N, C-alpha and C positions, 0 to 999 in steps of 0.2 A: 703482252712483248712489252720489253723493254724497249724505251724512245732511243728511236734512229737519228745519228747525226749524218749530215751532209757536209762539204766543203762549202757550202753556200752561205753567204752571209747574207742574203736578202731578209728585212725586216719582214716580209710577206711570206718569207719558210713556211709551212704546212706542220705544225707540232702536235702529236700526238693529245688527244683527249684527258684531262686529266682524271684520277680513277674517282667514281663516289667511294664515299666512305663512312660507314657507322661506326660512331663511337659510343659503344655500351657501357653508361654508365660517366656522364660528364660532370664528375664534382673537380675538387682540384687540380689534378692533375687534366683528366679526359676534358675540362673547359678548355685549359690552356692550350690543349694540344688542335683542338677543335676550331679556335682559334686561328691556329697560327695556318692550318691545312684549307680556313677559309681564306684568308691573309692572300695564299699562293695560289688560290684560284679554285680550289675543293667544292665541289657539291660536299655539303654535309649533313649527314643525319646523325641526330642525338639524343639521347633516351638519359631520363632522371627519375626519380623516385620520389620526387619534389614540386606539387602541382604551382608553389610560387616561383621555381627555377625556368619554367616554359618561358615566360617574359624574357626573363635573363636569357636566356639561350637563342629565341627568336628574334632579341634586338642585335644581337651577334652575329646575324645571317644566320643562322644555326636551324637546321629542320627541326624543331622539337619533339617530341614524343613521352608522355608518360606510361611509362614503363618498370613494375616490381616481381622478382625475381623470389624464389623460398613460397613461404605458405600461402601469401595472395596472388600467387600468380594463379591467371584464370583461362579460360576458353579465348575471351577475347586476346589477353595478352598473347597466348599463343598467335594468335592469328596476328596480330601485328608486329610481331619479330618475324614470322614467315615472311610476309610483306616486306619489313624491311631489309631482310637478307635476301629478298628476290631482287632487291633494287639496287641493294650497295654493289660495288666491285670489294671495298677490303672491310673487313669489321677490326676493329679494336676494341680487347675484350679485357675492358677495365675495371672488373668489378672485384675490389679489394676481399680477402678473406675474413677480415673484420667483419662482414655484412652477414656471416654465416655462424649458426652454431658449432663449438668446438665439433669438430669430427663432418660436419655438415659441409662442405665447401664443394668438394666434388658432385654431392648431389643438389646443389644451389643450381649449379651450370650445365646440368644433366639437360633440364630442356633447351639451352642454347646447341649444344651440343649433337641434340636430333635434330635443331631446326636447320645447324649447319649444315648436316648430313644432306637435309634433304632438298635445301635452297640451291646446292650446287653452286655457292659464293665462290669466289675465285683465291681469295687470300688471307688468312685469319692471324691477325697481329695479337698475340697473348703476353698480358702486362702481368708480369712473377716479381718476386722477392727473390733476395740473396739470404734470406733467412730460411733457404731451402739448404744450405749448408751445414755443417757439424759446426759448434761453435770450439774447433779445434786451432791452437798454435801455430796455426802455420797458412800458405797460400791456397786459396781456391779456384780453380778454374771452371770452365762448366761442365764439365766431362767428373766432377767431385760430387754430382747430384743426376741422376739421371732421373728423366721423367718418363713412368711407366704408370699404366691403369691397376696396378696393384700393389705399388710404392707405398713406402709406410708413412710419408709425409702426404698431407692433406692437399698443398699447392702440389708438389709432384704430382700427384692421381689426377688432380685439375688439369696439368701443363700436359699428361701423357692423353686426356680429351682429344685435346685439340692440334694434337700431333699425328697427322693421318697417318693409319697402318697400308692403305691402296691407292692414296696420290689421291684423295677423291679434291684436295685442296693442297695450295702451299700455305707453310705455317712458319713464324719464326716468332721464339720466347725471348724475352727483355728479361732478365732478372735485375729490377733494381736494388740499388743501395738506398741507405734513409735516404728521404726526399726531405729537402732545406728550399728556402726558395720567396716568396715574397707571403704574407702569413703564416709562413713556416720557420720561422727565427730558431735557429737551433739555443741561442741561449737562456729560450725560455723550458727546455727540454727538461734540465735539470737543477734549476737555478735553485739556490738554497739548501739543497740535499747536503747531506751528511753523511761521514763516513762511507761511500761507495765504497764498493768491488769493481776489481777488474779495471783498475788506472791507469794499468799500463799498456791495457789492450789497444788496438789500433783502430780510429772510427771508419767506418765505410760508409761515404756519406756522397750523397750525388745533387746536383742543382737544378731546379727544374728547367732553364731554360735548354740545358745538356739532354737531359730526358726527352724535352720535348722536338729538340733538336735531332736526335739521333732517330728516334720513331719518323718523323717526317722523311729521313734521308731515306729509311727503309723500305716506306711506301713510295717515294719519288722514285726510287734509283732500284725497287723491286728486289731486295736483297731479301729474296725466300729460304728457306731450308735450314736456318741457323738459329742456336741458344747463344747467347749474349747475357755476359755480366756487364751492365751498365752504373759505372762506377768513378769516381774521379780518382784520378792516379796517386793524388800523396793521401797518406794515412797516420797522421800526429795519433799522436796517445788521446784517450780519454785524458790522464791528468792535464794536459795542455792545452787540447781545445774547447773544452765544456766550460772551464774556468775563464777561458777567453773571450767564449761568447756568451756568455753572463755579464762578463765585464762591459763588452760592448754596448750593450742594453741599458749597464747600470742597473744591473740586477744583482743581488751577494751570488758570490761563487759559488759552487759547489766545492764542496770536499769528498778528497779518497783517501781509503785507508792505507797505511802503509805496505806494498807488497814486493816481494823479489818474483823477477823472472818474466815471461812475455806470456798472456794469456789474449786468446779471442784470434780470429780468422783475419787473413789479409785478404780482400775481395781484388783478385787481376780481372783488368778490364783490357788486356792486350787483342786480345781476338778484337772486338769491336774496333776498334781503333785500326786493326790492320784490314777490315773487311768493309766497312761501313764509310764513305766518304762525307764525314762530319770532323770540323775539328773543334774538341771540346773549350766550352769558354771560360769554365770554372775547377779547374784542376786543382788549383790551391783555393780548401776550403778556407781558411783561416781569410785570405784576401777574399774570399767569397759573401763575410758577413754583410757589408754594407751593399750586398746584393739580396737579402733576405727580409 
């Protein structure tokens, strides 16, 4: 249930308990999200595929567990996943497609889908990507790519598994633009490369701070039943952005071939801004360079 608000200003007012959140995949994004949720008072369960990362998670007050999907997924892993899902109120599913071989992403996540259906978890937030949209020179909104279990795209098929058909749980999908932030400086992405195509294409990037902020707000305000594009509002061209980003790091600027016309999609993020109570911090991606 959503938090209720009364007119009382008493500091003794009883507040609803924070949900228990399972972050399946505590990598670069998942770890930042888990830290923020802990800081806001949530109990957070987190998984990693790297034994060395367990101590890092525990030091951050995250209840850490080693869990590997794919070929190494075993009966003990299945039991652990079921236990974690029975404990949690919210699952944040943050397993990137690169963790799977080509065409295998939905299969990689199938054990999670089965466990979610069996566990009766309340809410699922699926971290997806704006790569689901065709690379066409037009504005892309959420309705331009539909998640179904038989979609052509691996990612859309995976999304479709976690959008429940019969209301077993509540879900929201966040399709993220290209991620930038600490330890992911965009100036390194194309530095020194020559004669690159699509110089006039817009960039569709989003800062880690804004991704964490949006996901946290979705969980705290229980904004379920949606698919959202999450992306910065401004979209400079690749020709403008990447040389500036490289120069900020004092790296060799990339060069782009001479081309006419606009190529590449522009991700529209107006729906998330109209629906989720969060104010983006880094809508100007050029101004965000010092924060990467």
